[in-house]
Structure formats: C-alpha cells, structure tokens
N, C-alpha and C positions, 0 to 999 in steps of 0.2 A: 770364794773371795779372792780378792787381788793379792799376789803374791806376795806384793811389799807389804801391803797390811798386814799377811800371814807373818814374814820376817820379823813384823815391829813385835805382835804380839807376842812371840817367841822370846823376843828378846825383853820384853815387859816380865815375863816368866821368870825369866833370868834374873831378873833384877829384883822380882819378889823373894825368888828362895832366898838372896842373899838378906835382904829387908827382915824377913820372917827371922833370923839369925840374932835379932837383937832383943834385947828383953822388954824395951819397949816403944814406941811410937817416936820419941823426943830422940831417941840413942838413933834411929832409924835415920831420922831428918839430918840430924847431924853428920852422920856419913854421906850422906847426899851434898848436904852443903860443902863438905870437905872435900867431896870428890869432883863436883860438877861447878864450883864457885859461884854457884847461882843464890840467889836469896833463898833466909828461911823460908819467906811464905811460897817462892816458885816451889821449894822442895816439899811444903807441905802438902801442897797440890799437886803434886806430883807422886808422891806418897800415898793420897788419896785415890787417884785414879789407879796406880798400878795394883796396888791390895784388891781393889776392886774388879780387874781385867776377866777373872774367870768368871766370875757372876755376871759379867757382860756376855762374854763369850756364849755362855749355857742360854742366855735367852734365846 
C-alpha cells in the first residue's frame, strides 16, 4: 500500500479511538463539528467512514 495512504489510515485509526470514547454517535459528531468547523452532515459522513476503516482494511 502507498506510504501516504498508510499514514492516512493510521490517522483515521487515531481519530476512531477518540470517537469511540463518546457515549453515542451524536456526541462524537458534535465533537468533530467543533474541532473541524465542518458541517454536521460532513462530520456525520466522516464519522461513518472512520468507524468502518478497520473493516475496510481487513477485506
């Protein structure tokens, strides 16, 4: 796998570990909105992708 892609996946895993500490998806999305200043819709999409990253990597 490309070195840059590997770095991005590792960063996503770090973010996933942070997001898993929230009690629910809505709280995690609010955290992403506050940290990134992106829309709630964008953060919700990012959340879904990040939470699936390990299952994608295993395929």
